[in-house]
N, C-alpha and C positions, 0 to 999 in steps of 0.2 A: 504493500500500500504506500502511495506517495505521502510524504509528510505534509502536514498542514502548515509548516513554517518554512520561511526562506532559508534560514540556517538549519542544517540538518539536526534533528532532535538527538540529543546525546543518549547513548545506550545506557550509561549510568554515570552521571556527573556528580561526584560526591560533594563538590563545592556548592552546587545548586541544592542538593538534598539537605546539606547542613544549614544553608541559609534559610530554607523553609522550616527546618527542624527547630531552629532557635526561635522563630516566630511562633511555632506551635508551643514551645516551652513557655514563652512569655504570656501567651493567651491563656494557657492552662492555669498559670498562677492566678490570673484574674478570675477565672471561673471557679477555682478552688476557694479563693477568699470569699467569693459570693456564696458558694455552697456551704462553706464551713462556718461563716460568721453572720451572714445576713439574717438567718433564722433567729439567732440569739439576740441580735440587735432589735429585730422586730418584737421579740418577747418583752422588751422593755416598754414597748408601746401598747401591746395587746396580748391577751392570753388566748384569743380565739384561733383555733387551728384553721378554720375556714378563711378568716381574714388574712392570716399569714400565708396560707396556701395560695390565695387569690393574688396577693401582691407578688409572691415569688413566681406566679404564673405569667406575670407581665413579660418575663424573659422569653417565654414561649410565644407570646403574641408578637413580640418584636422579631423573633426568629422565624415566625410563620410569614411575616409580611416583607421584612427588609431584605434578607438574602436573595429571594427569587427576583426581586426588582433590581437590586444592585448587580446580581449575577448576569441578568439579561443585559443591563446597560453596560457592564464591563466587557461583554463580548463585542459591543458595537463602538466603543470609543477607542481612538488610537492617538495617543499623545507621545511626545518624545521621551516621556518617562515610563511608557508602557500602558497596558490596559488594566492591570490589577494593582500595580504598586501605588498609584495615587490614593486609592481607597484604603490600602493598608496603612500608609503613613498617617493620614488624617484620622482614621478610626482608632489606631493605637494610641495616639496622643490624647484624643478626647476621652477614651475609655479610662486611661490611667488617672486623668484629672477628675472625672465625674465620680469614680469610685472613692477617691480620697475625700472629695467634698461630701459624699454620703456619710462617710465615717465622721467627719468633723461635725456634721449636723447631729448625729447620734451622740457624740461625745459631749457636745455643748448643750444638749437637751432642747434643741430647736424644734420647730413644729414638725409633727408627723408628716404633714403634707409636703414639707420641704425634703424630708428624707426620702419619701416615695418619688418625688420628682427627680432627685439625683440618681437614685437606683434605676429608675426608668430610663434616664438618659445614658447611664452606663450600659444597660442592655442594648439600647439603640446603637451606641458607638461601637460596641463589640461586634454587633451583627452588620455594621456598616462595612466591615472588611472580612466577614466570615466566608462568603462565596468567593471573593478574589483570592483569599488565602488558600482555600481548598482547591481552586482551579489551577494554581501555579504548578503543582506537582504533575498532574496529567498533561498540562500544557508543555512541559519541558522534559519529561521522562517517558520513554516509549513503552508500549504494552509488552508484557513479558518481564519487565524489570520493575514494574510499579509495586509489586508485593514487597520486594526488597526495600525500595524507597519508603513505602508506607511503614514497614517495620521500624526503620530508623526514625522517621518522623513521629510515629506513635510512641517510640521509646522516649524521645524528648518530651512529647506531650504528657506522658504519665509521670515523667520526672518533674515536669512543671507542676502538675497536680500535687505530687508528693511534696515539692518545695512549698507550695501554697498551704497545704494541710499541716505538715510537720513543723517547718520553720515558722509558718504563720501562728501555729498553736504555741510554740515556745515564746515567740515575741509577744503574743497576746498575754501570756502570763507575766511577762516582764512589764510591758506597757503596750496596750492595743494600738497606740499611735504608730509604733514601729512596724506592726503588721501591715498597716495600710500605706506607710511610707515605702515599704518593699514593693507593693503593687504599683504605687505612683511612679517609681523609678523604672521597674523592669518591664511593665506592659508597654510603655512607649519605646523603651530601648529596643525591644524585639522588632517592633515595626520599623524603627529607624535603620537598624542594621540590615534588615531584609531589603528595604528600599534602596540602600546604598551599595549592596553587594551582589544583587541578582540582576542579570541582564535579560529582560524579556525579548522574545523573538517577534519579528513582524510577520503577519499573515501573508501568504501568497495572494496574489490578486484574485484568483478564482475563488479561493476560500473566503476572502474578504467580501466579495460580492454576495456569496451565499448568506453570510451573517447579516449583512445590511438589508438583504431582500426579504428575510424571514421575520415577519412581525409576531407579536405576542399571540394573536389569534391562530396564525398558522402553526406556531410552536405548540399551542395547546391542543390543536387537532392532531398533530403528529404524535403527541404523547399517548393517545388512545390506541395507536397502532404498535407501540413499543411495549408489549405486555411484560417482558422481563423487567423493564425499568419500573413499571408500576408495581410489580410484585416485590421488587427490592425495596422501593420506598415504603410499601406497606409493612414488610418484614422489619425494616429498620425502625419504623414507628413503634412496632410492638416491643422490640428488645430495649429501645430507649424508654418506653413507657415502664417496662419492668425495672430498669435502673432508677428512673426518677421517683417511682413510688417509694423506694427505700432511701435514696440519696436526699431528697428534699426534706424528709422527716427523720433523718437518721439521728439527729440530736435528741429528738423526742423518743425514738425507739430505744436508744441507749439509756436514757433517763428511766424509762419504764423497766427495762430488763435489769439494769445494774443497781438502780436506787429504789425501785418499787413503784414509782409513779412519775408521770411527766409534768410535775408541777413547775412553776416558774423558778422556784428556789433550786430544785433538782436540775433543771435545765442549765442554770448558771454553773452549778457544781460540775456537771458532766461535760460541758462544752469542749474543754481542752482534750479530755479523754476521747470523746466522740470524734473530734477532728483528727486526732492521732490514729484512731482506728481506720478512718477514711484514708489517711496517709498510708497505712499498712496495706490496705486494699490496692493502692497505687503502686506500692513497692512490689507486690505480687505481680501486678500487670507488667512491670518492667521486664520481668523474667520471661514473659511469653510474647512480648511485642514483636521482636525480631523472628523468633520461631514461627509465629503466626503468619508473618509475611512470607517466610520460606515455604510453609505448607501451601499457602495460596498460590505462589508461583510454580512450585515444583511438584507437589503431590495432589493438588486438587482444590479448586476454589470453593466448591460446595463443602468439601470435607472440613476445610478450615473454619468456615462460618458456622456450620452445624456443630462441630466439636466445641467451639467457644460457647454456643448457646446452651448445649447440654451441661457443660461444667458450671456455667453461671447459674442456670435455672435450678439445677439440682441442689447446689449449695444454698441458694436463697430460700428454697423450700424448707431446708433444714432449720432455717432461722426461727420458724414457729415453735421449735422445741428448745431454743436457747434459754438458759437461765443463769449462766455465769459469764464472767469476763472471758474465760478460756473458750467457752462455746462461741461467743461472738467473734473472738480473735480468729479461730479456725475457719469460721464461715467467711469472714472478710478476706482471709488469705486465699481460700479456694475460689471464691467468687472473683477475686482480682485476677487470678490465673486465667479464668475463663474470659473475663472482660478484656484482658490484653489481646487475646486471640481475636475476639470480636472486632475490636477497634482496628487492628492492623489488617485484617482480612476484608473489612467492609469498605475501607477508604478507597481502594483502587477500583471497586466494582463499576461505578458509573463511568469512569474513564475508559475502562476496557470494553464496556458495552457500547460506548460511543465510537470506539475504534471499530467494533464489529459493524456498527451502523454507518461507518464512514462519516462521522459528524464530530470529529475531535475539536473543531474550531468553536463548538458550542458548549465547551466545558463550563463556562461561567453560569449560564442559566440552568444547566442540569445540576451543577453542584449547589446552586441556589435552592433548588428543590430538595437536594440531598440534605441540606441543612434545615429546610422547612420540615421535612419528615422527622428530623431529630428534635425539632422544636415543638411539634404538636404534643408530644408527651409532657414537655415542660409546662405548656399551657394548660393541658387538661389533667396532668398528673398531680399538680398541686391542688386543684379544685376537687377532682375525684378522690384523690388520696385523703384530703382533709375531710370530705364527706364520709368516706369509709371509716376513718378513725372515729368520727362523731357517731355514726350509726352503730359502731362496735362498742360504744360506751367509753370513748376516749382510749381505746385499746390500739396503740400504735403497732403492735406486733401483727395485727390483722393484715398489714400491708405485705407481709412475707408471702403467704400463699397467693395473694392477688398478683404480686410481681412474678412469681413462678409460672402461673398460668399464662400470663402475657408473653413471656419469653418462649415458652414451648409452642405457642400458636404461630410463632414466626418460622419455625422449622419447615413445615410443609410448603410454605411459599418459596423458600430458597431451593428446596429439592425439586420443584417443578419449573424452575427457570431454565429454558431451553438453550439460551445463547451464552450462559455464564461460563461454561468450560470451552477451552480451546480457541484457536483463531486469534490472530493479531491484526 
């Protein structure tokens, strides 16, 4: 197949992969700080699981709307700085600033509405460069090598999450200001380094015409003819829903299992411990990120995704029987091993499907929908998860079986994807 770019696409350019990987690292720090500490900060304002879940779901709303639009637009713009990089630079700087302002609002006891505004803008800024970030790897790395690239990028991504959770928790105990200063510095730094070190390639004239000629309506119509893509988006929504049911409310889950009840006082006591457990989850994912990419490239794309889902789903199901710290620790380790495989083996799928469809120049819009399918669970996971907890009599452990069912439902969709295996 002829490359979509004037300069031949590298078979495997480590400098490009590392440039994208550091961006993944910095973004993951931001998301980890949000996951680890926003729930606790919200608990200072309200004790309602529904209100907290709804506010956290704003991230999902932004992810549902912003990446598909920015992804579509980044396919169509052509500046001397590239198609993706301008969004990465602006989004990274605004994300670091808005997260820090959200913390200052909480620390100074300013209005709840002000806190919500800054958190909302943080979600917007992060998603301003989500699709461009995701599209860079398949833009620049050819099919057949993307699993390896994804493994390295995912490794940095989970190390970023680990840094946000573990280092963030340590700094939180010393002074919460230091936790958010870390995000304020590293989130923009990742965007700046990627902007200055990666050289985007220009599209060939024929490919450029295809991108400019296809409008949103034409694109939407085409989607209904690409059944494998739709199946993948649906499957990804399910396994991310499984993840979010637990991740969004993990501080509450830990407070219930380890301290007996998810009261405001217990949530304060358990926050650092819960965040460290989430960090351990990410440590486990580090060990399977690169193997997951290898399995994807060499042993089978379906095998890698299904294996990750089985490991993750089974371990999460066991959470309903947890009663001690050791139980929770083992569950987080095994679930993390499965999650690392899922992350590294799911990232290249859209790029490889577009290679099969001969539509690689459309990476931005398809990876925009890739992120939207990951954001639907954040939007509904908080609301539905909060409702499940409420209906279960404030029982946060009820989210474990709910999560397991969701991830297991994704497996048949992956197994029936016809164009996932083979072909470049």
